[in-house]
Z-matrix of the N, CA and C atoms (Angstrom, degrees):
N
C 1 1.460
C 2 1.528 1 108.88
N 3 1.288 2 115.05 1 139.43
C 4 1.453 3 121.10 2 176.71
C 5 1.524 4 109.39 3 -64.06
N 6 1.338 5 116.85 4 128.01
C 7 1.461 6 121.49 5 -177.65
C 8 1.532 7 111.85 6 -60.63
N 9 1.338 8 117.71 7 -38.32
C 10 1.462 9 120.05 8 178.64
C 11 1.522 10 111.85 9 -65.06
N 12 1.310 11 117.43 10 -35.74
C 13 1.460 12 120.74 11 177.43
C 14 1.525 13 109.83 12 -64.82
N 15 1.326 14 116.95 13 -41.19
C 16 1.465 15 121.03 14 177.42
C 17 1.525 16 110.72 15 -62.34
N 18 1.333 17 116.25 16 -48.14
C 19 1.469 18 121.04 17 -179.89
C 20 1.526 19 110.29 18 -60.75
N 21 1.325 20 117.11 19 -42.82
C 22 1.462 21 120.73 20 179.37
C 23 1.531 22 110.79 21 -63.04
N 24 1.328 23 117.22 22 -39.91
C 25 1.460 24 120.30 23 177.29
C 26 1.513 25 111.52 24 -63.16
N 27 1.315 26 116.40 25 -42.89
C 28 1.461 27 120.71 26 176.57
C 29 1.526 28 110.18 27 -62.70
N 30 1.325 29 116.16 28 -43.83
C 31 1.463 30 121.08 29 -179.82
C 32 1.526 31 111.58 30 -65.18
N 33 1.333 32 117.62 31 -40.48
C 34 1.467 33 120.52 32 177.47
C 35 1.521 34 111.70 33 -55.67
N 36 1.338 35 116.34 34 -39.17
C 37 1.459 36 120.19 35 -176.75
C 38 1.515 37 115.35 36 -91.18
N 39 1.330 38 117.25 37 -33.13
C 40 1.467 39 121.14 38 -171.93
C 41 1.524 40 113.35 39 -118.65
N 42 1.316 41 117.48 40 2.90
C 43 1.461 42 120.16 41 -173.51
C 44 1.508 43 113.91 42 -105.32
N 45 1.316 44 114.30 43 172.66
C 46 1.463 45 120.35 44 176.00
C 47 1.525 46 109.55 45 -148.06
N 48 1.313 47 114.38 46 153.84
C 49 1.464 48 123.26 47 176.79
C 50 1.521 49 105.91 48 -129.86
N 51 1.321 50 116.17 49 131.05
C 52 1.462 51 119.14 50 179.32
C 53 1.522 52 109.39 51 -158.09
N 54 1.311 53 114.83 52 162.08
C 55 1.459 54 121.45 53 173.98
C 56 1.510 55 106.43 54 -114.30
N 57 1.321 56 114.99 55 120.83
C 58 1.461 57 121.12 56 179.41
C 59 1.517 58 109.86 57 -89.13
N 60 1.316 59 114.84 58 147.31
C 61 1.459 60 121.63 59 176.32
C 62 1.516 61 107.59 60 -119.61
N 63 1.325 62 115.69 61 122.71
C 64 1.462 63 122.16 62 176.12
C 65 1.525 64 106.42 63 -127.36
N 66 1.317 65 115.87 64 111.11
C 67 1.475 66 121.82 65 -172.61
C 68 1.524 67 108.06 66 57.63
N 69 1.310 68 118.80 67 -119.09
C 70 1.462 69 121.50 68 178.89
C 71 1.529 70 111.68 69 -105.88
N 72 1.328 71 116.77 70 19.07
C 73 1.464 72 121.68 71 -178.84
C 74 1.524 73 109.77 72 -110.39
N 75 1.313 74 115.87 73 132.00
C 76 1.462 75 122.56 74 177.84
C 77 1.520 76 107.81 75 -114.77
N 78 1.346 77 116.08 76 137.49
C 79 1.456 78 117.47 77 175.79
C 80 1.516 79 111.12 78 -147.14
N 81 1.328 80 113.90 79 148.55
C 82 1.457 81 123.57 80 -177.13
C 83 1.519 82 110.80 81 -76.67
N 84 1.330 83 115.77 82 136.08
C 85 1.462 84 122.01 83 173.96
C 86 1.520 85 108.76 84 -136.62
N 87 1.296 86 115.18 85 147.65
C 88 1.457 87 120.84 86 167.34
C 89 1.519 88 106.02 87 -141.24
N 90 1.312 89 115.94 88 152.80
C 91 1.456 90 119.08 89 -178.24
C 92 1.514 91 110.68 90 -151.02
N 93 1.321 92 114.28 91 160.34
C 94 1.462 93 122.66 92 173.35
C 95 1.517 94 106.11 93 -130.03
N 96 1.329 95 115.94 94 126.15
C 97 1.460 96 121.22 95 177.94
C 98 1.515 97 108.19 96 -113.15
N 99 1.348 98 115.33 97 134.80
C 100 1.455 99 119.95 98 -177.51
C 101 1.517 100 109.36 99 -158.66
N 102 1.316 101 116.97 100 158.18
C 103 1.465 102 120.95 101 177.87
C 104 1.527 103 112.30 102 -88.48
N 105 1.321 104 117.28 103 -8.31
C 106 1.462 105 121.76 104 -177.84
C 107 1.525 106 110.25 105 -95.71
N 108 1.328 107 116.46 106 95.46
C 109 1.462 108 121.24 107 -177.92
C 110 1.528 109 113.13 108 -60.52
N 111 1.343 110 120.17 109 -42.78
C 112 1.473 111 118.98 110 179.28
C 113 1.535 112 113.27 111 -59.06
N 114 1.322 113 117.98 112 -36.50
C 115 1.469 114 120.47 113 178.23
C 116 1.522 115 110.02 114 -64.59
N 117 1.339 116 117.02 115 -46.12
C 118 1.465 117 119.87 116 -179.61
C 119 1.523 118 111.95 117 -68.59
N 120 1.320 119 117.27 118 -32.88
C 121 1.467 120 120.83 119 176.69
C 122 1.525 121 110.17 120 -64.15
N 123 1.323 122 116.38 121 -42.83
C 124 1.469 123 120.63 122 177.42
C 125 1.529 124 110.86 123 -63.74
N 126 1.336 125 116.38 124 -40.93
C 127 1.466 126 120.09 125 177.80
C 128 1.522 127 111.03 126 -63.42
N 129 1.322 128 116.99 127 -40.95
C 130 1.469 129 120.75 128 178.72
C 131 1.523 130 110.49 129 -59.25
N 132 1.328 131 116.67 130 -41.53
C 133 1.465 132 120.43 131 178.11
C 134 1.530 133 111.07 132 -65.25
N 135 1.310 134 116.31 133 -32.46
C 136 1.462 135 121.73 134 -178.28
C 137 1.526 136 112.71 135 -79.56
N 138 1.354 137 117.16 136 -43.07
C 139 1.469 138 120.09 137 -171.32
C 140 1.519 139 115.11 138 -118.69
N 141 1.330 140 118.44 139 -9.95
C 142 1.462 141 120.70 140 -179.29
C 143 1.522 142 111.59 141 91.56
N 144 1.318 143 115.58 142 -162.75
C 145 1.451 144 121.54 143 178.67
C 146 1.517 145 112.91 144 98.51
N 147 1.325 146 115.36 145 -176.16
C 148 1.463 147 122.13 146 179.35
C 149 1.519 148 108.72 147 -114.49
N 150 1.313 149 116.00 148 133.57
C 151 1.455 150 122.16 149 -179.23
C 152 1.528 151 108.56 150 -109.30
N 153 1.332 152 116.01 151 131.18
C 154 1.459 153 120.21 152 179.57
C 155 1.519 154 109.89 153 -146.62
N 156 1.329 155 114.05 154 162.83
C 157 1.460 156 118.55 155 175.20
C 158 1.517 157 107.48 156 -78.68
N 159 1.303 158 115.17 157 132.26
C 160 1.461 159 121.52 158 -179.59
C 161 1.526 160 108.17 159 -75.11
N 162 1.310 161 118.11 160 143.64
C 163 1.471 162 118.99 161 179.30
C 164 1.531 163 111.92 162 -50.68
N 165 1.305 164 115.06 163 134.45
C 166 1.468 165 121.93 164 -176.16
C 167 1.534 166 110.16 165 -67.28
N 168 1.316 167 116.57 166 99.63
C 169 1.461 168 121.10 167 177.12
C 170 1.519 169 111.41 168 -121.96
N 171 1.302 170 115.44 169 -6.52
C 172 1.458 171 120.44 170 -178.51
C 173 1.521 172 109.46 171 -123.45
N 174 1.325 173 115.40 172 177.47
C 175 1.463 174 120.34 173 177.38
C 176 1.523 175 111.64 174 -72.79
N 177 1.331 176 116.66 175 -26.07
C 178 1.465 177 120.90 176 -178.98
C 179 1.528 178 110.00 177 -105.38
N 180 1.321 179 115.39 178 148.92
C 181 1.462 180 119.65 179 175.27
C 182 1.522 181 109.04 180 -68.86
N 183 1.320 182 115.54 181 143.72
C 184 1.457 183 121.10 182 177.34
C 185 1.527 184 108.44 183 -132.08
N 186 1.319 185 115.10 184 155.24
C 187 1.457 186 121.54 185 -177.66
C 188 1.520 187 108.62 186 -130.93
N 189 1.322 188 115.18 187 151.98
C 190 1.467 189 120.58 188 -178.35
C 191 1.524 190 109.64 189 -127.75
N 192 1.329 191 114.65 190 130.69
C 193 1.456 192 121.92 191 171.25
C 194 1.522 193 105.75 192 -103.18
N 195 1.324 194 116.52 193 118.22
C 196 1.465 195 121.12 194 -175.70
C 197 1.519 196 110.54 195 -115.00
N 198 1.327 197 115.09 196 132.00
C 199 1.459 198 122.77 197 179.12
C 200 1.522 199 107.50 198 -118.00
N 201 1.311 200 116.70 199 139.40
C 202 1.457 201 120.12 200 -179.00
C 203 1.522 202 111.93 201 -128.64
N 204 1.303 203 114.91 202 150.80
C 205 1.457 204 125.37 203 171.32
C 206 1.519 205 113.10 204 48.96
N 207 1.355 206 117.93 205 -119.32
C 208 1.467 207 121.83 206 -175.56
C 209 1.524 208 112.54 207 -61.31
N 210 1.336 209 117.00 208 -37.80
C 211 1.472 210 120.55 209 -179.94
C 212 1.529 211 109.58 210 -66.00
N 213 1.341 212 116.57 211 -42.00
C 214 1.470 213 120.83 212 177.67
C 215 1.527 214 110.29 213 -63.06
N 216 1.315 215 116.68 214 -43.66
C 217 1.473 216 120.58 215 179.53
C 218 1.523 217 110.97 216 -61.35
N 219 1.331 218 117.22 217 -46.64
C 220 1.468 219 121.06 218 -179.59
C 221 1.529 220 110.55 219 -60.47
N 222 1.321 221 116.69 220 -42.52
C 223 1.462 222 120.90 221 177.86
C 224 1.526 223 111.15 222 -62.24
N 225 1.324 224 116.64 223 -48.27
C 226 1.469 225 120.38 224 -178.08
C 227 1.524 226 111.63 225 -63.29
N 228 1.328 227 117.08 226 -36.56
C 229 1.467 228 119.84 227 177.20
C 230 1.527 229 111.14 228 -63.40
N 231 1.332 230 116.98 229 -38.39
C 232 1.462 231 120.85 230 -179.32
C 233 1.523 232 112.64 231 -68.64
N 234 1.340 233 117.11 232 -40.73
C 235 1.472 234 119.39 233 -175.49
C 236 1.525 235 113.43 234 -92.14
N 237 1.334 236 118.09 235 -9.60
C 238 1.473 237 121.33 236 -176.86
C 239 1.527 238 114.06 237 -49.64
N 240 1.328 239 119.90 238 -43.86
C 241 1.470 240 118.61 239 -178.35
C 242 1.536 241 113.59 240 -61.07
N 243 1.332 242 116.91 241 -21.65
C 244 1.461 243 121.21 242 -176.87
C 245 1.530 244 113.43 243 -101.32
N 246 1.317 245 117.09 244 -9.49
C 247 1.467 246 119.65 245 -176.45
C 248 1.519 247 111.71 246 -74.98
N 249 1.305 248 114.97 247 143.33
C 250 1.465 249 121.90 248 174.76
C 251 1.525 250 109.27 249 -120.37
N 252 1.314 251 116.67 250 -61.82
C 253 1.459 252 122.62 251 -174.33
C 254 1.528 253 111.60 252 -67.29
N 255 1.309 254 117.41 253 -41.44
C 256 1.464 255 121.65 254 -173.55
C 257 1.532 256 112.73 255 -105.75
N 258 1.300 257 116.66 256 19.02
C 259 1.465 258 121.37 257 -175.65
C 260 1.532 259 113.23 258 -60.44
N 261 1.333 260 117.90 259 -49.23
C 262 1.462 261 120.77 260 -177.30
C 263 1.529 262 111.45 261 -67.25
N 264 1.346 263 116.87 262 -39.17
C 265 1.466 264 119.98 263 176.97
C 266 1.533 265 109.85 264 -62.13
N 267 1.339 266 115.74 265 -42.29
C 268 1.466 267 120.19 266 -179.31
C 269 1.529 268 111.05 267 -62.84
N 270 1.314 269 117.45 268 -43.05
C 271 1.468 270 120.71 269 178.56
C 272 1.530 271 111.12 270 -59.82
N 273 1.332 272 116.24 271 -46.26
C 274 1.465 273 119.93 272 178.31
C 275 1.527 274 111.86 273 -64.17
N 276 1.327 275 116.67 274 -40.72
C 277 1.463 276 121.25 275 -179.43
C 278 1.530 277 110.73 276 -63.94
N 279 1.316 278 116.74 277 -42.30
C 280 1.466 279 121.10 278 178.45
C 281 1.522 280 109.90 279 -63.50
N 282 1.317 281 116.30 280 -43.46
C 283 1.468 282 120.75 281 178.90
C 284 1.531 283 110.37 282 -62.65
N 285 1.333 284 116.42 283 -44.79
C 286 1.465 285 121.46 284 178.31
C 287 1.533 286 110.37 285 -56.44
N 288 1.328 287 116.83 286 -52.27
C 289 1.462 288 120.48 287 -176.47
C 290 1.523 289 111.34 288 -67.99
N 291 1.327 290 117.39 289 -31.32
C 292 1.467 291 121.24 290 179.14
C 293 1.529 292 111.59 291 -66.13
N 294 1.303 293 116.10 292 -23.64
C 295 1.470 294 120.26 293 -179.56
C 296 1.520 295 112.60 294 -82.60
N 297 1.317 296 117.16 295 -2.88
C 298 1.466 297 120.64 296 176.12
C 299 1.525 298 108.24 297 -94.65
N 300 1.309 299 116.20 298 140.24
C 301 1.457 300 121.34 299 179.46
C 302 1.523 301 107.34 300 -117.07
N 303 1.330 302 115.41 301 118.35
C 304 1.466 303 121.00 302 -176.68
C 305 1.526 304 111.53 303 51.78
N 306 1.320 305 115.76 304 38.29
C 307 1.458 306 120.96 305 178.52
C 308 1.513 307 114.36 306 75.81
N 309 1.309 308 117.38 307 0.23
C 310 1.462 309 121.07 308 -177.70
C 311 1.520 310 110.99 309 -90.67
N 312 1.305 311 114.88 310 149.49
C 313 1.462 312 121.19 311 179.50
C 314 1.523 313 110.05 312 -69.61
N 315 1.314 314 116.19 313 130.65
C 316 1.462 315 121.98 314 175.15
C 317 1.517 316 110.21 315 -122.85
N 318 1.332 317 115.86 316 4.80
C 319 1.464 318 122.00 317 179.12
C 320 1.518 319 108.61 318 -120.45
N 321 1.295 320 115.18 319 157.93
C 322 1.457 321 119.18 320 174.62
C 323 1.527 322 108.96 321 -70.84
N 324 1.311 323 115.22 322 162.26
C 325 1.467 324 120.98 323 175.87
C 326 1.534 325 109.40 324 -56.69
N 327 1.319 326 116.42 325 -40.93
C 328 1.469 327 120.98 326 -179.29
C 329 1.531 328 111.89 327 -62.60
N 330 1.334 329 116.91 328 -41.65
C 331 1.469 330 120.08 329 177.89
C 332 1.522 331 111.14 330 -63.63
N 333 1.322 332 115.94 331 -44.37
C 334 1.460 333 120.09 332 179.59
C 335 1.528 334 110.45 333 -62.70
N 336 1.315 335 116.26 334 -40.37
C 337 1.467 336 120.57 335 179.21
C 338 1.528 337 110.80 336 -64.10
N 339 1.326 338 116.99 337 -36.45
C 340 1.470 339 120.12 338 177.09
C 341 1.534 340 110.96 339 -62.63
N 342 1.323 341 116.79 340 -43.29
C 343 1.470 342 119.62 341 175.71
C 344 1.527 343 110.34 342 -59.75
N 345 1.328 344 116.65 343 -46.90
C 346 1.463 345 121.21 344 -177.87
C 347 1.522 346 111.30 345 -60.39
N 348 1.330 347 117.58 346 -47.16
C 349 1.469 348 119.84 347 -177.63
C 350 1.521 349 112.12 348 -71.12
N 351 1.323 350 118.10 349 -33.35
C 352 1.476 351 120.91 350 178.77
C 353 1.529 352 110.68 351 -67.47
N 354 1.331 353 117.27 352 -44.65
C 355 1.463 354 119.82 353 178.22
C 356 1.519 355 110.05 354 -64.53
N 357 1.311 356 116.42 355 -41.51
C 358 1.465 357 120.89 356 178.24
C 359 1.527 358 110.80 357 -60.44
N 360 1.307 359 117.74 358 -43.59
C 361 1.470 360 121.23 359 179.43
C 362 1.531 361 110.45 360 -63.53
N 363 1.330 362 117.33 361 -42.08
C 364 1.463 363 120.48 362 178.79
C 365 1.532 364 110.85 363 -63.71
N 366 1.333 365 117.17 364 -34.08
C 367 1.465 366 120.78 365 179.11
C 368 1.520 367 112.51 366 -63.23
N 369 1.327 368 117.29 367 -24.94
C 370 1.462 369 120.38 368 -177.36
C 371 1.514 370 113.69 369 -101.77
N 372 1.345 371 117.89 370 1.30
C 373 1.459 372 120.30 371 175.64
C 374 1.515 373 109.79 372 -74.67
N 375 1.302 374 115.80 373 149.82
C 376 1.473 375 120.15 374 178.09
C 377 1.491 376 110.96 375 -106.19
């Protein structure tokens, strides 16, 4: 099995794509949360990102692999051909990050907010 197809399947079920807003700064994030630390550790070696223990809200320990900005974009570009559930969010996220130059804002606050709210709305569609 193609490793990217496996990762995309895991991401479709256990992942998320969102744009965070901190003050007047917007940035792309994607993450995968899972209870299997060895799987997320292997993914971190493959795609990068930061791995941390997810806040204890369940009976089982959970871990989160978080990707931001350019790293998130590179990951989404690689798995896009295999995505089903998160395909539209990924396309918007890639477009959003592509509009940044050297991490600098090239869009108005309003444009960035439109990307953030559109991805958020897609995340809640069934």
